[in-house]
N, CA, C and O atoms as a DFTB+ gen file, in Angstrom:
600 C
 N C O
     1  1       0.838      -1.340      -0.045
     2  2       0.183      -0.236       0.022
     3  2       0.704       1.109       0.141
     4  3       1.202       1.490       1.201
     5  1       0.614       1.928      -0.986
     6  2       1.284       3.451      -1.187
     7  2       0.406       4.466      -0.436
     8  3      -0.775       4.707      -0.683
     9  1       1.258       5.090       0.633
    10  2       0.679       6.277       1.283
    11  2       1.586       7.225       2.109
    12  3       2.575       6.794       2.702
    13  1       1.251       8.412       2.128
    14  2       2.089       9.284       2.608
    15  2       2.478      10.375       1.563
    16  3       2.200      10.127       0.389
    17  1       3.095      11.563       1.863
    18  2       3.536      12.604       1.035
    19  2       5.073      12.894       1.196
    20  3       5.587      13.070       2.301
    21  1       5.773      12.929       0.001
    22  2       7.380      12.846       0.000
    23  2       7.691      13.912      -1.110
    24  3       7.243      13.928      -2.257
    25  1       8.546      14.790      -0.527
    26  2       9.180      15.817      -1.601
    27  2      10.253      14.835      -2.416
    28  3      10.908      13.911      -1.934
    29  1      10.242      15.207      -3.493
    30  2      11.347      14.470      -4.473
    31  2      11.937      15.327      -5.444
    32  3      11.234      16.213      -5.930
    33  1      12.980      15.213      -5.759
    34  2      13.857      15.951      -6.798
    35  2      14.278      15.094      -8.040
    36  3      14.831      13.995      -8.063
    37  1      13.826      15.973      -9.160
    38  2      14.291      15.435     -10.493
    39  2      15.654      15.862     -10.998
    40  3      16.015      17.033     -10.879
    41  1      16.239      15.155     -11.426
    42  2      17.718      15.601     -12.000
    43  2      17.437      16.172     -13.453
    44  3      16.286      16.272     -13.877
    45  1      18.708      16.593     -14.297
    46  2      18.651      16.997     -15.351
    47  2      17.890      16.025     -16.452
    48  3      17.151      16.464     -17.333
    49  1      18.124      14.963     -16.297
    50  2      17.614      13.963     -17.205
    51  2      16.353      13.235     -16.778
    52  3      15.972      12.160     -17.242
    53  1      15.770      13.930     -15.866
    54  2      14.204      13.484     -15.643
    55  2      14.430      12.190     -14.629
    56  3      13.439      11.504     -14.379
    57  1      15.597      11.867     -14.090
    58  2      15.178      10.677     -13.000
    59  2      14.909      11.452     -11.674
    60  3      15.168      12.609     -11.344
    61  1      14.286      10.392     -11.012
    62  2      13.562      10.827      -9.766
    63  2      13.995       9.555      -8.947
    64  3      13.973       8.451      -9.491
    65  1      14.448       9.732      -7.446
    66  2      14.963       8.698      -6.777
    67  2      13.850       8.175      -5.852
    68  3      13.612       8.987      -4.957
    69  1      13.106       7.077      -5.800
    70  2      12.065       6.815      -5.411
    71  2      12.490       6.624      -3.996
    72  3      13.510       6.001      -3.698
    73  1      11.617       7.221      -3.055
    74  2      11.818       7.139      -1.613
    75  2      11.868       5.452      -1.001
    76  3      11.206       4.511      -1.440
    77  1      12.639       5.430      -0.119
    78  2      12.967       3.993       0.508
    79  2      11.638       2.962       0.785
    80  3      11.518       1.792       0.421
    81  1      10.682       3.806       1.556
    82  2       9.426       3.045       1.625
    83  2       8.705       3.044       0.417
    84  3       7.839       2.170       0.402
    85  1       8.768       3.683      -0.530
    86  2       7.924       3.350      -1.919
    87  2       8.511       2.461      -2.641
    88  3       7.856       1.695      -3.347
    89  1      10.177       2.418      -2.556
    90  2      10.943       1.218      -3.609
    91  2      10.654       0.225      -2.786
    92  3      10.344      -0.769      -3.444
    93  1      10.604      -0.009      -1.335
    94  2      10.371      -1.363      -1.011
    95  2       9.235      -1.980      -1.346
    96  3       9.127      -3.199      -1.480
    97  1       8.325      -1.141      -1.496
    98  2       6.643      -1.680      -2.000
    99  2       6.749      -2.017      -3.315
   100  3       6.257      -3.069      -3.723
   101  1       7.355      -1.223      -4.068
   102  2       7.697      -1.551      -5.607
   103  2       8.376      -2.642      -5.853
   104  3       8.045      -3.500      -6.671
   105  1       9.304      -2.657      -5.191
   106  2      10.344      -3.947      -5.297
   107  2       9.573      -5.247      -4.963
   108  3       9.690      -6.278      -5.625
   109  1       8.703      -5.099      -3.784
   110  2       7.859      -6.233      -3.254
   111  2       6.816      -6.767      -4.375
   112  3       6.641      -7.952      -4.660
   113  1       6.193      -5.709      -4.923
   114  2       4.810      -5.861      -5.742
   115  2       5.252      -6.121      -7.140
   116  3       4.477      -6.810      -7.803
   117  1       6.382      -5.694      -7.744
   118  2       6.547      -5.752      -8.941
   119  2       7.992      -6.047      -9.528
   120  3       8.299      -5.990     -10.719
   121  1       8.796      -6.364      -8.495
   122  2      10.232      -6.556      -8.901
   123  2      10.888      -5.155      -9.332
   124  3      11.947      -5.126      -9.958
   125  1      10.260      -4.112      -8.994
   126  2      10.803      -2.649      -9.636
   127  2      10.168      -2.705     -11.008
   128  3      10.768      -1.840     -11.646
   129  1       9.290      -3.256     -11.777
   130  2       8.850      -2.796     -12.737
   131  2       7.474      -1.931     -12.428
   132  3       6.544      -2.267     -11.695
   133  1       7.616      -0.724     -13.198
   134  2       6.492       0.073     -12.800
   135  2       5.981       0.786     -14.299
   136  3       6.627       0.875     -15.343
   137  1       4.723       1.207     -14.031
   138  2       3.951       1.936     -15.479
   139  2       3.593       3.322     -14.866
   140  3       3.025       3.529     -13.793
   141  1       4.042       4.220     -15.768
   142  2       3.818       5.732     -15.581
   143  2       2.830       6.087     -16.461
   144  3       2.948       5.583     -17.578
   145  1       1.895       6.805     -16.284
   146  2       0.757       7.331     -17.467
   147  2       0.324       8.606     -16.548
   148  3       0.527       8.859     -15.361
   149  1      -0.332       9.278     -17.550
   150  2      -1.009      10.418     -17.100
   151  2      -2.457      10.666     -16.572
   152  3      -3.377      10.074     -17.138
   153  1      -2.681      11.370     -15.687
   154  2      -3.969      11.604     -15.157
   155  2      -4.968      12.407     -15.753
   156  3      -4.600      13.006     -16.763
   157  1      -5.965      12.549     -15.442
   158  2      -7.226      13.626     -15.605
   159  2      -6.549      14.921     -14.847
   160  3      -6.559      15.969     -15.493
   161  1      -6.038      14.939     -13.698
   162  2      -5.531      16.199     -13.177
   163  2      -3.967      16.272     -13.563
   164  3      -3.396      15.289     -14.035
   165  1      -3.371      17.387     -13.354
   166  2      -1.973      17.603     -14.175
   167  2      -0.988      16.841     -13.309
   168  3      -0.132      17.409     -12.630
   169  1      -1.157      15.461     -13.369
   170  2      -0.071      14.681     -12.327
   171  2       0.170      13.332     -13.050
   172  3      -0.692      12.935     -13.835
   173  1       1.228      12.646     -12.843
   174  2       1.546      11.522     -13.405
   175  2       1.040      10.590     -12.493
   176  3       1.079      10.969     -11.323
   177  1       0.395       9.048     -12.776
   178  2       0.268       8.057     -11.993
   179  2       1.299       6.821     -12.376
   180  3       1.584       6.347     -13.476
   181  1       1.750       6.480     -11.042
   182  2       2.750       5.612     -11.440
   183  2       2.166       4.055     -10.435
   184  3       1.855       3.902      -9.254
   185  1       2.229       3.256     -11.464
   186  2       1.523       1.872     -10.831
   187  2       2.706       0.673     -10.730
   188  3       3.569       0.594     -11.604
   189  1       2.667      -0.219      -9.626
   190  2       3.357      -1.460      -9.983
   191  2       2.939      -2.306     -11.197
   192  3       1.726      -2.462     -11.336
   193  1       3.763      -2.880     -12.102
   194  2       3.341      -3.280     -13.141
   195  2       2.121      -4.375     -13.078
   196  3       1.247      -4.363     -13.945
   197  1       2.113      -5.226     -12.108
   198  2       0.570      -5.988     -12.114
   199  2      -0.574      -5.201     -11.652
   200  3      -1.639      -5.593     -12.128
   201  1      -0.646      -4.296     -10.935
   202  2      -1.422      -3.339     -10.528
   203  2      -2.033      -2.549     -11.698
   204  3      -3.222      -2.235     -11.755
   205  1      -1.109      -2.261     -12.621
   206  2      -1.659      -1.358     -13.797
   207  2      -1.818      -2.482     -14.801
   208  3      -2.413      -2.002     -15.766
   209  1      -1.600      -3.527     -14.968
   210  2      -2.312      -4.677     -15.806
   211  2      -3.603      -4.828     -15.793
   212  3      -4.317      -5.029     -16.775
   213  1      -4.060      -4.697     -14.231
   214  2      -5.466      -4.863     -13.922
   215  2      -6.409      -3.709     -14.362
   216  3      -7.540      -3.864     -14.823
   217  1      -5.704      -2.404     -14.128
   218  2      -6.331      -1.327     -14.600
   219  2      -6.385      -1.059     -16.056
   220  3      -7.300      -0.350     -16.475
   221  1      -5.541      -1.528     -16.843
   222  2      -5.505      -1.629     -18.181
   223  2      -6.623      -2.541     -19.021
   224  3      -7.226      -2.296     -20.066
   225  1      -6.649      -3.752     -18.086
   226  2      -7.851      -4.503     -18.636
   227  2      -8.885      -3.918     -18.432
   228  3      -9.562      -3.722     -19.441
   229  1      -9.355      -3.483     -17.314
   230  2     -10.691      -2.964     -17.224
   231  2     -10.791      -1.694     -18.028
   232  3     -11.875      -1.525     -18.587
   233  1      -9.760      -0.659     -18.213
   234  2     -10.153       0.327     -19.180
   235  2     -10.467      -0.239     -20.780
   236  3     -11.367       0.187     -21.504
   237  1      -9.678      -1.097     -21.056
   238  2      -9.614      -1.670     -22.323
   239  2     -10.989      -2.527     -22.755
   240  3     -11.414      -2.656     -23.904
   241  1     -11.558      -3.067     -21.556
   242  2     -12.976      -3.686     -21.683
   243  2     -14.092      -2.468     -21.778
   244  3     -15.174      -2.860     -22.214
   245  1     -14.038      -1.345     -21.515
   246  2     -15.031      -0.345     -21.420
   247  2     -15.344      -0.219     -23.233
   248  3     -14.493      -0.235     -24.122
   249  1     -16.505      -0.125     -23.344
   250  2     -17.007       0.367     -24.666
   251  2     -16.268       1.191     -25.552
   252  3     -16.254       2.368     -25.192
   253  1     -15.739       0.981     -26.446
   254  2     -14.927       1.838     -27.512
   255  2     -15.726       2.883     -28.261
   256  3     -15.267       3.913     -28.754
   257  1     -16.920       2.496     -28.278
   258  2     -17.888       3.441     -29.223
   259  2     -18.304       4.706     -28.057
   260  3     -18.782       5.737     -28.531
   261  1     -18.121       4.616     -26.582
   262  2     -18.344       5.447     -25.962
   263  2     -17.420       6.517     -25.868
   264  3     -16.248       6.303     -25.562
   265  1     -17.930       7.848     -26.148
   266  2     -16.914       8.796     -26.544
   267  2     -16.029       8.751     -25.154
   268  3     -14.836       8.476     -25.281
   269  1     -16.637       9.049     -23.612
   270  2     -15.703       9.082     -22.420
   271  2     -14.672       7.899     -22.122
   272  3     -13.558       8.092     -21.634
   273  1     -15.149       6.737     -22.452
   274  2     -14.385       5.521     -22.508
   275  2     -13.184       5.510     -23.377
   276  3     -12.090       5.043     -23.059
   277  1     -13.500       6.083     -24.533
   278  2     -12.207       6.089     -25.798
   279  2     -11.348       7.314     -25.352
   280  3     -10.132       7.405     -25.522
   281  1     -12.227       8.330     -24.703
   282  2     -10.839       9.512     -24.271
   283  2      -9.884       8.801     -23.252
   284  3      -8.658       8.856     -23.341
   285  1     -10.638       8.057     -22.174
   286  2      -9.587       7.507     -21.073
   287  2      -8.736       6.661     -21.561
   288  3      -7.559       6.782     -21.221
   289  1      -9.094       5.682     -22.405
   290  2      -8.340       4.792     -23.325
   291  2      -7.179       5.448     -23.824
   292  3      -6.013       5.108     -23.625
   293  1      -7.630       6.503     -24.550
   294  2      -6.453       7.031     -25.278
   295  2      -5.481       7.709     -24.257
   296  3      -4.273       7.556     -24.439
   297  1      -5.980       8.535     -23.069
   298  2      -5.221       9.176     -22.227
   299  2      -4.191       8.324     -21.413
   300  3      -2.996       8.577     -21.260
   301  1      -4.838       7.356     -20.967
   302  2      -4.239       6.531     -19.868
   303  2      -3.361       5.492     -20.390
   304  3      -2.176       5.397     -20.068
   305  1      -4.120       4.503     -21.418
   306  2      -3.270       3.474     -21.786
   307  2      -2.347       4.246     -23.187
   308  3      -1.199       3.871     -23.422
   309  1      -2.939       5.204     -23.928
   310  2      -1.894       5.734     -24.684
   311  2      -0.608       6.146     -24.231
   312  3       0.437       5.956     -24.853
   313  1      -0.724       6.768     -23.030
   314  2       0.546       7.332     -22.507
   315  2       1.251       6.362     -21.249
   316  3       2.193       6.821     -20.603
   317  1       0.833       5.307     -21.033
   318  2       1.151       4.282     -20.254
   319  2       2.809       3.628     -20.929
   320  3       2.907       2.949     -21.952
   321  1       3.869       4.025     -20.108
   322  2       5.079       3.579     -20.215
   323  2       5.523       2.835     -19.146
   324  3       5.334       3.147     -17.971
   325  1       6.262       1.604     -19.629
   326  2       7.016       1.047     -18.682
   327  2       8.141       1.375     -18.109
   328  3       8.870       1.636     -19.067
   329  1       8.836       1.551     -17.007
   330  2       9.834       1.940     -16.680
   331  2      10.362       0.896     -15.457
   332  3       9.574       0.167     -14.855
   333  1      11.650       0.929     -15.213
   334  2      12.348       0.102     -14.325
   335  2      12.854       0.905     -13.299
   336  3      13.269       2.019     -13.619
   337  1      12.902       0.547     -12.097
   338  2      13.888       1.023     -11.013
   339  2      15.162       0.738     -11.499
   340  3      15.337      -0.377     -11.992
   341  1      16.251       1.671     -11.448
   342  2      17.722       1.389     -11.661
   343  2      18.124       0.716     -10.532
   344  3      17.266       0.345      -9.732
   345  1      19.499       0.458     -10.300
   346  2      20.196      -0.122      -9.370
   347  2      20.439       0.878      -7.943
   348  3      20.900       0.608      -6.833
   349  1      19.919       2.099      -8.520
   350  2      20.021       3.270      -7.280
   351  2      18.863       3.757      -6.809
   352  3      18.702       4.804      -6.182
   353  1      17.955       2.860      -7.174
   354  2      16.281       3.385      -6.916
   355  2      15.801       4.713      -7.711
   356  3      15.195       5.644      -7.182
   357  1      16.179       4.639      -9.077
   358  2      15.838       5.657      -9.365
   359  2      14.660       5.353     -10.704
   360  3      14.674       4.235     -11.219
   361  1      13.769       6.305     -11.157
   362  2      12.866       6.059     -12.340
   363  2      13.490       7.165     -13.235
   364  3      13.942       8.233     -12.822
   365  1      13.446       6.774     -14.433
   366  2      13.630       7.783     -15.502
   367  2      12.270       7.954     -16.148
   368  3      11.656       7.062     -16.735
   369  1      11.875       9.194     -15.973
   370  2      10.555       9.665     -16.728
   371  2      10.743      10.194     -17.958
   372  3      11.689      10.967     -18.113
   373  1      10.011       9.926     -18.888
   374  2       9.937      10.285     -20.284
   375  2       9.595      11.845     -20.357
   376  3       8.773      12.353     -19.594
   377  1      10.383      12.665     -21.466
   378  2      10.108      13.948     -21.249
   379  2       8.743      14.338     -21.697
   380  3       8.347      15.444     -21.329
   381  1       7.821      13.468     -22.569
   382  2       6.740      13.788     -22.691
   383  2       5.708      13.970     -21.241
   384  3       4.905      14.857     -20.950
   385  1       6.084      12.847     -20.582
   386  2       5.143      13.076     -19.656
   387  2       5.348      13.911     -18.542
   388  3       4.440      14.389     -17.861
   389  1       6.949      14.136     -18.308
   390  2       7.206      15.504     -17.500
   391  2       6.413      16.629     -17.980
   392  3       5.601      17.270     -17.312
   393  1       6.690      16.786     -19.062
   394  2       6.082      17.933     -19.697
   395  2       4.404      17.935     -19.678
   396  3       3.758      18.982     -19.717
   397  1       3.956      16.952     -19.631
   398  2       2.111      17.074     -19.416
   399  2       2.170      17.262     -17.973
   400  3       1.113      17.788     -17.625
   401  1       2.930      17.066     -16.999
   402  2       2.500      17.144     -15.561
   403  2       3.231      18.403     -15.027
   404  3       3.173      18.711     -13.837
   405  1       3.996      19.200     -16.051
   406  2       4.516      20.477     -15.763
   407  2       5.766      19.976     -14.718
   408  3       6.226      20.887     -14.028
   409  1       6.221      18.950     -14.573
   410  2       7.380      18.465     -13.749
   411  2       8.673      19.752     -13.907
   412  3       9.044      20.203     -14.990
   413  1       9.095      20.082     -12.845
   414  2      10.269      20.650     -12.872
   415  2      11.249      19.929     -11.964
   416  3      11.184      18.704     -11.859
   417  1      12.305      20.759     -11.192
   418  2      13.145      20.189     -10.334
   419  2      12.486      19.292      -9.137
   420  3      12.722      18.116      -8.859
   421  1      11.623      20.177      -8.541
   422  2      10.955      19.900      -7.265
   423  2       9.517      19.188      -7.374
   424  3       8.688      19.782      -8.064
   425  1       9.210      18.231      -6.896
   426  2       8.039      17.515      -6.901
   427  2       7.471      16.794      -5.574
   428  3       8.105      16.705      -4.523
   429  1       6.257      16.326      -5.781
   430  2       5.617      15.676      -4.550
   431  2       5.222      14.322      -5.009
   432  3       4.663      14.161      -6.094
   433  1       5.490      13.386      -4.237
   434  2       5.200      12.107      -4.515
   435  2       4.079      11.532      -3.471
   436  3       4.429      10.962      -2.438
   437  1       2.867      11.701      -3.776
   438  2       1.754      11.382      -3.087
   439  2       1.204       9.909      -3.224
   440  3       0.786       9.479      -4.298
   441  1       1.237       9.078      -1.927
   442  2       0.724       7.784      -2.249
   443  2      -0.613       7.742      -2.107
   444  3      -1.176       8.540      -1.357
   445  1      -1.288       6.816      -2.800
   446  2      -2.834       6.439      -3.193
   447  2      -3.212       4.894      -3.049
   448  3      -4.049       4.388      -3.797
   449  1      -2.787       4.421      -2.401
   450  2      -3.181       2.905      -2.231
   451  2      -2.348       2.012      -3.261
   452  3      -1.236       1.543      -3.015
   453  1      -2.961       1.872      -4.295
   454  2      -2.215       0.837      -5.363
   455  2      -1.326       1.697      -6.160
   456  3      -0.547       1.240      -6.997
   457  1      -1.461       3.057      -5.866
   458  2      -0.281       3.658      -7.042
   459  2       0.125       5.154      -6.344
   460  3      -0.287       5.666      -5.303
   461  1       0.977       5.580      -7.219
   462  2       1.496       6.943      -6.512
   463  2       1.156       8.069      -7.474
   464  3       1.102       7.796      -8.673
   465  1       0.927       9.283      -7.070
   466  2       0.789      10.387      -7.981
   467  2       2.111      11.307      -7.767
   468  3       2.684      11.435      -6.685
   469  1       2.462      11.869      -8.877
   470  2       3.554      12.676      -8.977
   471  2       3.201      13.969      -9.601
   472  3       2.872      14.105     -10.779
   473  1       3.299      14.933      -8.693
   474  2       2.956      16.390      -8.899
   475  2       4.004      17.443      -8.954
   476  3       4.942      17.410      -8.158
   477  1       3.908      18.255      -9.737
   478  2       4.891      19.227      -9.400
   479  2       4.754      20.127      -8.162
   480  3       3.611      20.442      -7.831
   481  1       5.755      20.558      -7.471
   482  2       5.539      20.874      -6.111
   483  2       4.310      21.953      -5.929
   484  3       3.226      21.852      -5.354
   485  1       5.004      23.161      -6.749
   486  2       4.396      24.316      -6.663
   487  2       2.576      24.006      -6.936
   488  3       1.658      24.421      -6.228
   489  1       2.483      23.209      -8.106
   490  2       0.922      22.735      -8.311
   491  2       0.350      22.161      -7.451
   492  3      -0.851      22.351      -7.257
   493  1       1.289      21.069      -6.514
   494  2       0.415      20.456      -5.644
   495  2      -0.018      21.210      -4.571
   496  3      -1.179      21.126      -4.171
   497  1       0.940      22.060      -3.982
   498  2       0.639      22.802      -3.044
   499  2      -0.838      24.027      -3.256
   500  3      -1.725      24.254      -2.433
   501  1      -0.687      24.533      -4.416
   502  2      -1.804      25.164      -5.080
   503  2      -3.278      24.374      -4.900
   504  3      -4.296      24.870      -4.418
   505  1      -3.124      23.103      -5.384
   506  2      -3.991      22.231      -5.553
   507  2      -4.576      21.818      -4.292
   508  3      -5.790      21.818      -4.087
   509  1      -3.509      21.390      -3.271
   510  2      -3.937      20.864      -1.874
   511  2      -4.791      22.081      -1.114
   512  3      -5.767      21.942      -0.376
   513  1      -4.206      23.170      -1.472
   514  2      -4.557      24.356      -0.513
   515  2      -6.277      24.836      -0.969
   516  3      -7.097      25.276      -0.163
   517  1      -6.528      24.609      -2.478
   518  2      -7.770      24.963      -3.157
   519  2      -8.783      23.804      -2.393
   520  3      -9.863      24.037      -1.851
   521  1      -8.103      22.511      -2.522
   522  2      -9.210      21.292      -1.911
   523  2      -9.303      21.415      -0.615
   524  3     -10.420      21.061      -0.237
   525  1      -8.566      21.790       0.301
   526  2      -8.904      22.168       1.684
   527  2      -9.849      23.215       1.955
   528  3     -10.743      23.086       2.791
   529  1      -9.648      24.387       1.173
   530  2     -10.476      25.442       1.620
   531  2     -11.968      25.145       0.783
   532  3     -12.990      25.732       1.139
   533  1     -11.970      24.195      -0.334
   534  2     -13.286      24.031      -0.753
   535  2     -14.071      23.089       0.181
   536  3     -15.299      23.166       0.221
   537  1     -13.359      22.159       0.968
   538  2     -14.154      21.282       1.798
   539  2     -14.512      22.195       2.961
   540  3     -15.436      21.862       3.703
   541  1     -13.920      23.192       3.147
   542  2     -14.679      23.969       4.415
   543  2     -16.015      24.250       3.952
   544  3     -16.985      23.967       4.656
   545  1     -16.165      24.926       2.527
   546  2     -17.368      25.235       2.303
   547  2     -18.389      24.407       1.902
   548  3     -19.572      24.749       1.905
   549  1     -17.820      22.911       1.421
   550  2     -18.812      21.969       0.905
   551  2     -20.078      21.603       1.926
   552  3     -19.964      21.477       3.146
   553  1     -21.143      21.477       1.263
   554  2     -22.372      20.808       2.060
   555  2     -23.046      20.016       1.754
   556  3     -24.069      19.621       2.315
   557  1     -22.326      19.501       0.352
   558  2     -23.221      18.288      -0.418
   559  2     -22.370      16.810      -0.237
   560  3     -22.106      16.055      -1.173
   561  1     -22.049      16.610       1.039
   562  2     -21.468      15.447       1.117
   563  2     -22.497      14.220       1.089
   564  3     -23.683      14.149       1.413
   565  1     -21.550      13.238       0.554
   566  2     -22.267      12.096       0.163
   567  2     -22.603      11.207       1.757
   568  3     -21.865      11.405       2.722
   569  1     -23.606      10.398       1.826
   570  2     -23.832       9.577       3.222
   571  2     -22.541       8.998       3.555
   572  3     -22.111       9.008       4.709
   573  1     -21.777       8.383       2.358
   574  2     -20.640       7.605       2.898
   575  2     -19.648       8.652       3.588
   576  3     -19.067       8.315       4.620
   577  1     -19.475       9.739       3.110
   578  2     -18.443      10.739       3.498
   579  2     -18.891      11.398       5.033
   580  3     -18.108      11.702       5.933
   581  1     -20.182      11.506       5.046
   582  2     -20.917      12.031       6.345
   583  2     -20.679      10.604       7.472
   584  3     -20.425      10.817       8.657
   585  1     -20.766       9.574       7.075
   586  2     -20.789       8.710       8.133
   587  2     -19.004       7.954       8.423
   588  3     -18.764       6.986       9.145
   589  1     -18.206       8.591       7.785
   590  2     -16.889       8.499       8.124
   591  2     -16.578       9.392       9.226
   592  3     -17.027      10.537       9.284
   593  1     -15.704       8.808      10.225
   594  2     -15.273       9.363      11.437
   595  2     -13.692       9.403      11.513
   596  3     -13.084       8.339      11.401
   597  1     -13.249      10.164      11.631
   598  2     -11.630      10.382      11.860
   599  2     -10.906      10.328      12.766
   600  3      -9.705      10.551      12.610
């Protein structure tokens, strides 16, 4: 299970060192074989290969004549790129994907259960603050969220 938020740095070649706790999970789950793809938000999604294969099967089983399904397939499967952890625990992120997410040197890696999200640090802080502010004014929470006690 990927959880937690970590500041990470990308080098000039687009390599990022995966934090130790995330690296261990990736090695256990997929022997360091990962898939990185785009999200509808301006970030990248990083999955262990076996988890991505399940997602990909579900995406490709959606009706291809349905416009929203086709868009998701084009975006997520079309941009999906297999990457391997190198011997130093680094990931080499393709330039096209870095450009999509607006990744610069400083980034945030956010654990989301079976995947990681990789955000440009400034964009993450902006979005996080916006979401927190929006929560304060939200009154239309679903029953499931209403019953959640933290």
